[in-house]
N, CA, C and O of each residue as an XYZ file, in Angstrom:
296
protein
N       3.761     -3.268    -11.806
C       3.736     -1.998    -11.096
C       2.864     -2.171     -9.861
O       1.745     -2.678     -9.941
N       3.385     -1.750     -8.736
C       2.650     -1.766     -7.477
C       2.428     -0.324     -7.043
O       3.385      0.425     -6.844
N       1.162      0.065     -6.895
C       0.818      1.385     -6.376
C       0.128      1.187     -5.033
O      -0.718      0.306     -4.882
N       0.495      2.012     -4.064
C      -0.055      1.850     -2.716
C      -0.495      3.198     -2.173
O      -0.074      4.250     -2.656
N      -1.359      3.147     -1.150
C      -1.769      4.367     -0.465
C      -2.315      3.986      0.903
O      -2.730      2.850      1.135
N      -2.305      4.939      1.778
C      -2.883      4.789      3.098
C      -3.430      6.128      3.536
O      -2.955      7.174      3.094
N      -4.426      6.101      4.405
C      -5.028      7.349      4.869
C      -5.620      7.146      6.255
O      -5.943      6.031      6.664
N      -5.750      8.261      6.960
C      -6.413      8.225      8.260
C      -7.322      9.436      8.379
O      -7.038     10.499      7.828
N      -8.413      9.262      9.101
C      -9.335     10.349      9.384
C      -8.970     10.876     10.763
O      -9.415     10.349     11.782
N      -8.156     11.920     10.780
C      -7.504     12.371     12.002
C      -6.107     11.787     12.015
O      -5.801     10.878     11.244
N      -5.269     12.299     12.875
C      -3.882     11.824     12.883
C      -3.364     11.753     14.317
O      -2.793     12.735     14.793
N      -3.536     10.649     15.019
C      -4.059      9.376     14.513
C      -5.579      9.388     14.409
O      -6.254     10.263     14.951
N      -6.092      8.398     13.700
C      -7.526      8.246     13.527
C      -7.840      6.950     12.810
O      -6.956      6.143     12.524
N      -9.121      6.770     12.528
C      -9.552      5.580     11.804
C      -8.841      5.562     10.455
O      -8.838      6.562      9.738
N      -8.238      4.426     10.110
C      -7.384      4.402      8.923
C      -7.598      3.153      8.084
O      -8.209      2.176      8.516
N      -7.072      3.226      6.873
C      -7.126      2.102      5.952
C      -5.983      2.203      4.967
O      -5.330      3.239      4.851
N      -5.751      1.112      4.258
C      -4.662      1.060      3.289
C      -5.109      0.246      2.087
O      -6.008     -0.590      2.172
N      -4.456      0.514      0.972
C      -4.777     -0.233     -0.231
C      -3.587     -0.315     -1.160
O      -2.614      0.428     -1.030
N      -3.688     -1.235     -2.097
C      -2.636     -1.417     -3.091
C      -3.268     -1.912     -4.382
O      -4.290     -2.598     -4.371
N      -2.641     -1.553     -5.490
C      -3.045     -2.019     -6.812
C      -1.818     -2.636     -7.456
O      -0.746     -2.031     -7.479
N      -1.980     -3.836     -7.975
C      -0.900     -4.547     -8.645
C      -1.286     -4.679    -10.114
O      -2.307     -5.284    -10.442
N      -0.463     -4.107    -11.002
C      -0.744     -4.124    -12.441
C       0.337     -4.919    -13.162
O       1.531     -4.728    -12.931
N      -0.107     -5.809    -14.034
C       0.808     -6.587    -14.868
C       0.164     -6.710    -16.244
O      -0.684     -7.575    -16.467
N       0.570     -5.844    -17.159
C      -0.083     -5.822    -18.470
C      -1.522     -5.382    -18.316
O      -1.799     -4.321    -17.757
N      -2.446     -6.202    -18.816
C      -3.867     -5.884    -18.720
C      -4.491     -6.360    -17.417
O      -5.647     -6.047    -17.134
N      -3.749     -7.105    -16.632
C      -4.270     -7.642    -15.375
C      -4.114     -6.607    -14.260
O      -3.025     -6.076    -14.038
N      -5.218     -6.328    -13.564
C      -5.213     -5.377    -12.452
C      -5.836     -6.066    -11.239
O      -6.929     -6.626    -11.323
N      -5.129     -6.018    -10.117
C      -5.641     -6.582     -8.871
C      -5.636     -5.496     -7.801
O      -4.704     -4.697     -7.714
N      -6.687     -5.479     -6.993
C      -6.826     -4.466     -5.948
C      -6.923     -5.151     -4.588
O      -7.562     -6.192     -4.436
N      -6.272     -4.536     -3.610
C      -6.268     -5.073     -2.251
C      -6.500     -3.919     -1.285
O      -5.998     -2.816     -1.504
N      -7.253     -4.163     -0.223
C      -7.465     -3.113      0.782
C      -7.698     -3.753      2.142
O      -8.058     -4.925      2.252
N      -7.483     -2.950      3.164
C      -7.757     -3.423      4.519
C      -7.990     -2.244      5.444
O      -7.359     -1.196      5.311
N      -8.908     -2.430      6.387
C      -9.099     -1.472      7.461
C      -8.022     -1.692      8.511
O      -7.595     -2.822      8.745
N      -7.587     -0.615      9.137
C      -6.456     -0.715     10.061
C      -6.775     -0.288     11.485
O      -5.913     -0.391     12.357
N      -7.966      0.180     11.743
C      -8.254      0.698     13.076
C      -7.632      2.076     13.240
O      -7.527      2.825     12.269
N      -7.222      2.417     14.442
C      -6.657      3.733     14.720
C      -5.148      3.723     14.514
O      -4.417      3.020     15.212
N      -4.695      4.508     13.551
C      -3.267      4.650     13.252
C      -3.011      6.052     12.720
O      -3.946      6.805     12.449
N      -1.737      6.392     12.573
C      -1.368      7.654     11.934
C      -1.417      7.476     10.419
O      -1.449      6.354      9.915
N      -1.422      8.594      9.705
C      -1.422      8.506      8.248
C      -0.137      7.859      7.733
O      -0.180      7.098      6.766
N       1.000      8.145      8.357
C       2.255      7.535      7.900
C       2.256      6.028      8.122
O       2.735      5.276      7.272
N       1.734      5.591      9.235
C       1.634      4.158      9.491
C       0.728      3.492      8.455
O       1.027      2.397      7.980
N      -0.364      4.143      8.110
C      -1.272      3.603      7.098
C      -0.584      3.511      5.738
O      -0.804      2.554      4.996
N       0.242      4.493      5.409
C       0.996      4.444      4.145
C       1.932      3.234      4.132
O       1.985      2.502      3.143
N       2.664      3.024      5.217
C       3.552      1.854      5.302
C       2.757      0.557      5.179
O       3.197     -0.378      4.509
N       1.600      0.494      5.815
C       0.779     -0.711      5.743
C       0.295     -0.971      4.321
O       0.189     -2.123      3.900
N       0.001      0.100      3.579
C      -0.380     -0.066      2.174
C       0.744     -0.668      1.354
O       0.515     -1.552      0.529
N       1.965     -0.188      1.581
C       3.127     -0.745      0.888
C       3.316     -2.214      1.253
O       3.506     -3.053      0.372
N       3.266     -2.526      2.539
C       3.447     -3.912      2.978
C       2.367     -4.830      2.413
O       2.658     -5.956      2.007
N       1.140     -4.360      2.386
C       0.044     -5.141      1.821
C       0.342     -5.499      0.369
O       0.205     -6.653     -0.037
N       0.749     -4.506     -0.405
C       1.052     -4.747     -1.813
C       2.244     -5.658     -2.019
O       2.213     -6.538     -2.879
N       3.297     -5.456     -1.236
C       4.488     -6.299     -1.375
C       4.195     -7.750     -0.996
O       4.682     -8.674     -1.648
N       3.407     -7.951      0.051
C       3.050     -9.320      0.446
C       2.237    -10.009     -0.645
O       2.482    -11.173     -0.964
N       1.279     -9.299     -1.211
C       0.464     -9.889     -2.276
C       1.317    -10.199     -3.505
O       1.159    -11.252     -4.123
N       2.221     -9.283     -3.860
C       3.102     -9.524     -5.007
C       3.978    -10.747     -4.759
O       4.157    -11.574     -5.653
N       4.516    -10.863     -3.572
C       5.352    -12.010     -3.225
C       4.547    -13.308     -3.247
O       5.019    -14.325     -3.754
N       3.341    -13.275     -2.701
C       2.478    -14.462     -2.695
C       2.160    -14.949     -4.103
O       1.912    -16.137     -4.312
N       2.166    -14.038     -5.062
C       1.857    -14.393     -6.442
C       3.103    -14.710     -7.258
O       3.017    -14.946     -8.463
N       4.257    -14.716     -6.605
C       5.475    -15.140     -7.277
C       6.301    -14.048     -7.921
O       7.302    -14.337     -8.578
N       5.903    -12.802     -7.746
C       6.710    -11.711     -8.289
C       7.982    -11.576     -7.457
O       7.927    -11.591     -6.227
N       9.119    -11.445     -8.122
C      10.358    -11.216     -7.374
C      10.881     -9.799     -7.578
O      11.831     -9.381     -6.915
N      10.260     -9.060     -8.498
C      10.606     -7.646     -8.707
C       9.336     -6.880     -9.036
O       8.503     -7.349     -9.811
N       9.192     -5.709     -8.449
C       8.067     -4.833     -8.767
C       8.558     -3.396     -8.783
O       9.491     -3.038     -8.063
N       7.930     -2.585     -9.603
C       8.171     -1.143     -9.607
C       7.116     -0.546     -8.682
O       5.921     -0.771     -8.874
N       7.554      0.215     -7.678
C       6.650      0.715     -6.643
C       6.391      2.201     -6.831
O       7.304      2.985     -7.091
N       5.116      2.569     -6.693
C       4.709      3.978     -6.749
C       3.806      4.287     -5.562
O       2.950      3.485     -5.187
N       4.013      5.456     -4.982
C       3.156      5.915     -3.900
C       3.277      7.417     -3.767
O       4.194      8.023     -4.321
N       2.350      8.025     -3.032
C       2.376      9.476     -2.880
C       3.014      9.933     -1.574
O       3.060     11.131     -1.295
N       3.500      9.003     -0.778
C       4.140      9.353      0.491
C       5.648      9.486      0.298
O       6.338      8.494      0.066
N       6.150     10.699      0.393
C       7.598     10.899      0.277
C       8.339     10.178      1.396
O       9.427      9.646      1.178
N       7.760     10.158      2.587
C       8.400      9.482      3.715
C       8.656      8.013      3.386
O       9.759      7.510      3.598
N       7.650      7.336      2.874
C       7.783      5.913      2.561
C       8.660      5.698      1.335
O       9.535      4.832      1.351
N       8.445      6.457      0.289
C       9.151      6.227     -0.979
C      10.634      6.557     -0.918
O      11.419      6.007     -1.691
N      11.028      7.435     -0.020
C      12.437      7.830      0.032
C      13.233      7.059      1.074
O      14.402      7.369      1.302
N      12.635      6.076      1.703
C      13.369      5.269      2.690
C      13.789      3.954      2.092
O      14.417      3.141      2.770
């Protein structure tokens, strides 16, 4: 399971993104500062961060969860 999120302080504003990758009892967390971006851009960056990490670790399928309808419905 890959869960992602992104946020900005202001829109646009200082932003960051994060992702959590869960596989059984194993939990990995990833985050990054993004500088000035919109909240939607930060959400996309959170998804990309998580997908890249999952791919780097050899996962070829993940179940994705996020709170951004814009990102999740595209």
